[in-house]
N, C-alpha and C positions, 0 to 999 in steps of 0.2 A: 446387535444391538435387543433385538426382541427376545432373547435369551433371560430366564430366570437365574439368579447369582447369585450366592451367598457368601457374605466377604467375614472370615472367624479371625479375631487378633487378639494378644495377650492385652487385660485389660491395663496392663500399666507396662509398657516401654520406655526406658530409662538410655541414653543414648550420650556420648560422647564420651572424651579422654578424660580419666579421674573418676566415672560413673559404678566403679565395678565394688566400692565400698558401701552403696546407697543399699544395696542387699541388706548388708547385716542390721541399718537403721530400720529398712521395712521389715525382717522379719520379727526384730526387736519390739516395733510398733503391733504388731500383730502377734505377739506370746509368742511365738514357737521357739521353743527352750529344747527340742531334741531336734536334729537337724540332720540326716543325713546327705553328702557333697558324693556324687559318683564321675568319676574320672579317670584321668590317667595317670601313671607314674609319673610323670613330667608335671602336669598342671598339680598334682597332689599336694605336690612341695612351693606351692602357694597361694594355698587355700585361704590362709592371712588375709591377702586383698581383698577379700570379699567384704569385711570386716563382720562376720557372723558371731557371735555370743550364746553361748549356753553349751549344754552336752552335742558334740560334732561328733560323728564318725566318717571318718573318708575313706570309701571305698576303690583304691586305686589300682585298679586291676584290668581297666577298660581297655580292649585289642580293638585295634583297626580293623575294619569290617566285620565288628562282632557276630559270635556264630549263639546260636540256643543253649550253647556248653556256661560261655561267656555271661550270658543273661541270669542262666540258673545260678551260680554264683553272686550276682547284683540281688537276684533276689532272697536268697538265704542272709546277703547281708542285709537287708531293706529288714525283713522281717524277724530278725535280734534285734537290728537298731531300736523298732518300733518308734519311725520317726514321724515328727508333727510337720517337718517341710524334708521334701527332699529336692534338689539343688543337681541340676545337670551341668557338668562344668569343665569345657574342653571343644574337642570341635563334634561335627554328629553324630558319632561313636557312642559319645557318654550321653548326648542328649537324648536320643534316641532311648539309651536304657533307662536313662530318670525319666520319661515320660513310660515306659512298660513297667517301670518298679511303682510307680505311684500309682498304677491299677491295678496292678495284678499282686502283690504285696498283702498279703492278710487278705485276699480272695478268693473263694470259691472256683473263680475260672481261670483253667487254664489260658499259656499262647495259642494254642490248639485253635481253643476255642472260640478265638478273638481275632485268628486272624479274618480282614477282610474289613470291605467297611462297616462300622458303626453295633458290633459286637460286644464292645462294653458296657458291661451294667455300669450305670449310675446311682447314686452320685460319687465322685471320687471320695475316700476318705484323709488324705492328706494333702499339705498345698506342695504345689509344683511350680520352681522357678527356673529358669535356662539362664544361663552365664557362656555363650562362645567366646572361644577363646582361638579362631579360627574365622574368615571371612568368605564362606562356601556354601556352607549346607542352609545355613536359612534356616535350619532344624529348629531354633526360640520360637518359630513364629509360628510353627506349623504343628497338626493334628496326628501327621503318620509318624508310625516308628519302622524300622528293618532292620531283622535280623535275619543273618543266614542259617538255613537246615544243611547239615552238615555232608547229610545222607545224598540228598537231591540235587546238593548246590544250588539249591534256588532261595530269594531272596523270599523271606516269610514278611508281607508288608497289614499292617496295623493300621487303621482309621477310625480316629475317635473323637468327639466332643471333647471328654472326659480327659483326655492328654493334651490339653490345651494350658499353656500355662498359665498362673497366676500373676506373675510379672517374668519381663524378658530385658537383661541389662548388658547391653550392649555395650563395652568398651574396648576401643581401637588400640587403646594401649599394652591389654594382652596380648594381640597379634603383634604385634613389633618384635618378639625372639622369635617367629616364625621362618624358617630358612626359605633362602628364594626357590629352590624349586619345587615346598611345599606352597609358597604362596602363589606362585604362579597357576601350580595345579589347581588348586582351591578354588584360585581367582578365576578359575575357565569354567568352573563346577557353577558355581555363582552366573556368570554369563549365560551358561546351556542352561539351568533353569529360566532364565529372561526369555533366553531364544526360544526355545520349545515352546512356550506356552505362549509367545507370542506370536507366532507359527500356528499354532494348534488347531485342530478343528473346533475345539470349544472355546478358541479364545473370544477375549469378551472386550470391549473399549472400557470396562471399569478395571479392568487388568494392565489392559497394555499401556496405560499409563508408567505403572510399577515397572513391567516389562522391558520397555523400550529406554525409560532411564536409567535403570539397571543396567542394561546392556551400555549405556553413553559411558556410565562412570566408570565399569570395570577397562572399558578404551582409553579414557581419558589416564588411570589412574594406576591399574597391574603393571605396568612397565616401569611406573617411577616405584611404586614400590619392591618389586622384585628387584632392582637397582638399591634400593635405600630402603632397606628395612626397616629404619626409624624417621621416615618420612610420614611425621601425623597426620597430613592433610590427603594423604594418598592411599596414608593406615584407613582412615577415617570414610574416606568412597567409599574404598572397598569392605568396610563394614555395612556400611548403606546398601550397598549393590547386593550382599548377600542378603539382607533382611528385604528389601525386596523380591529378590529370587523368594525369597521364602513366603514371602504372602502371593506369588503366582503359583506355588503347588499345591494350595488348599483346593479354591474352585476350579484351577484348570489344570494343573499338574502339566508334568513333561511328556515327553512321545519318543517318536522313534531314537533320537541319545543316548538315552538313558536306557533305553531296552536294549541296547546294541551294548553298552557298557556294562550293564550287570554284568553276566559272564566271566570278565575280564577282573572283576574281583572275586567271584564266590568262585570261578575254578583256577585261577590263578595268582589268588592274594595281589592284584594291580591296585593302589591306592586309586579308592573312587575318582578326583580330581584329575591324575595321572588316565585313568581310564576315559573317562568324557571326554577331554581332551583331544587326546588320539583318535576320538569316534566324529567329534565336532565338525570338522570339516566336509569329512565324508556325507554325512546326512546332510547337514547346511545343503550340499551343493545337489545330492539328490532330489530335495523336497523344493527347490529354488523352481523347477516348470511349473509347481501349485502355487504359491506364493511371491512368484515373482518381485510383488513392488514389497513387500514384506521384506523380504530378500533384502533388496534392496537398502530399508532403512536400518536393518541391521548392521550391515558393513557400512553404512554411512556412520552409524552411533560408533562401532570400533576404529570410525579414523579411517577406513580405509576402503577407496573408491572401484569400482568394481563394470564390468560392463551387465548385456544382459546372457552372456555367455556364460554356462554351468562349468567352464573351464577359468575362466574367471572368480567365478565366486568358490570355488575349491581354495585356488592357489592365493587368494587372498586369506582366506579363512585359516589355509596353512601354516603361512606365513607367519603370523598373527599368532600362531601357537607357539611353532618353532623356535619365531624372535626370541620368546620367554624361555627358550632353554627344555623346553618341553622334549621330552622323547614319541616322537611320531611314529614309529614303528614296531609292530607287535615282535617281531623277533629279535630286535632288541632288548626287549623286555622276559624272553623267555620261553615265550607262548608257541609250544611245538605247534608245525604246519598241519601236525596229524590231529590236531583236538578244532580245526574251524569249523569242519561239521557238526562237530557235540557243540561248541559255540554256539552254532548257525538255530540247531535246534532248541538249547535254551531261552533265544534270543527271541524266536520267533513263539514259544510261549508265550510272551510277556503280554499277552491280550491287552490285558487293564494300562498299557500304555502306545504299544503298537494301532492300538484303535484309536488311538489322540492325535496317531501321523497325519500331519494334510494331505500324503502320499502314501498310498497301499503299499508297504515296504514285504514282497513277496519273500519267502526262506530263501530263495536262490538271490532276491535283491540283496539281502541279508551276509550271504555266504561270500557272494561277489565284496560286498564292501569289506569286509574282514580280508579279501585276499590283496585288493590292493591296498587295503593297511598293512599289510604284512613286510 
């Protein structure tokens, strides 16, 4: 309670089924006539749902786990469009690239010069809007963006208040078409943001409120949404959980779970949500001795009763993910056991997250977790 904390959120957050078109009215009221929408191939086909008017350019080539080459293409499109408003329309990849385009297009700064916290020169020249189409990353609410360096296979993280959206429009109806497998994985990603913040060394009562409620929402609604993608109440619950997870990322951030999940994406292109789900029970159980009461609260929020035994926590967390149809073995995802050492080296180097973990994760611990997950 005695630790200072700063809470940063978009000025305007529109939430609810049918709110997507409100972005168009907001943009028109602001007088934005040149608009760049950064999206993936699927979502680029439904840009009209945003109700935008004017000279609209759509970049439709966002890739999962985007790398620096994908960012270069986005920046070329942004410079050509000379937009007054940049819109991230998609999952976390589209929204992260939109953040970077908003601050780097037309700037003298390069990506390498802004990697890290608070290195972006402001003020931003263009407006930024975020419209998520999955319920997982919470990127619409945050000030961080990540891209992969293909040479080192490491995530490059940029953090800046200048990447905060002017408006976030969260319409759960946009997630109705997300397949069951993706719904499950992204839902666990949202939950992992909340759980890792809740059990974090930097945990704070002001964020705990969002973290535990986000976890509860996932526990209540994720299985329902996986079973019936058109369940509007369940989709809204997950969208809210994702938003709350985004609130957790700014002042507290994630910890060991995400650090161990990242090499799965950068080295083997496993979707971020799926990687987090596979790792989640292992790190939660590992951390239990350091945060037993909070771990119990997490499992209660997920609707899973456990004892104080670490194995009980692991079994309950594992079954929560596996029951959603998520693949829980590295070997089944095509990761060779010969790469576990390199993955452990990569994860151990992610100090910005590991230093948040409530229990020290040595390199040997990380290697053991990968072996157990294999």
